[in-house]
N, C-alpha and C positions, 0 to 999 in steps of 0.2 A: 827474382827475375820478374820483369814486367809482363803483363798480359799483352797479347797481340792486339793491336788497335785496328779496328775496321775503318777504312778510309784514311784520308790524309790527316796529318797532325798539323794544326794551325799554330804558327808562330806569330803571336800578336806583336812581339818585340820587333820582328824583322819584316812583317807584312808578307809572309810567304806561307804556302802549304807544302808539306814534305810528305811524300809517300814512297814506300818501298814496295816494289813489285816482287812479291815473294816467289813468284814463278821464275823470275829471272835471277834472283839472288842466289849465289853459290856460297856465301858465307866466307868470302876472302878476308873480310874484316878491315879493308882499307878505309872505309868510312869511319870505323871505330878508332882507327889510328889517327885519322884527320880531325875528327870531332867526337872525342870520347865521352863528352857529357851529353851529347845529342843522341848518339847511336850506341847500341850494344847488340851482341849476338844472343839470340834466345836459345831455348833448349833444342830447337831444330837446327841450330847453327845458321839461322837466318837473321839478317839485320832488322832491328825494330827501332823506332824513334821513342826514346825514353823521356826526353825533355826538349821540345822544339825551340825553347827560348834560352837554352843554356849557352849558346855561342852566337857570335855575330853572323850576319847574313853572308859575308864573304867566306867565312870559315865553313859554313854549311854548304855553300855553293862549291867550294873546293872539295869537300868531302864527296859530294855528288859526282863531281868530275873525276875523282880518284877511283870511283867504282869501275872496274874493268869491263863490266857487262851493262852499264847504264841502267841499273836497277832502281836508282833513286830519281824520282821525278819531282821537280820543284815547279810550282805554279803560283801565279798571282791569284789569291782567293777572290779578289774584287772583280777582276776581269776574266778569270779563267785562262789567261794566257800562260802557256807552258814556257817557263824560263830555262829549264834544263831537263833532259837533253833536247 
């Protein structure tokens, strides 16, 4: 199991930063179903980013959108613009 990462995970491949709000995450696992190589549930049953470059940008965005509580925040690391939610 991966250690909990502090701050956003940078995906150089996709030009995005991915962050899971652990206070919002309920561990439904929809992100893991959508992008299993990017997300997994940790020992606290909370989503963590394990490999931000493992899938394409569209798949990661879809995984963020699949989160029923919008716990996954996607930003542009260059501009700081929040892309989702």
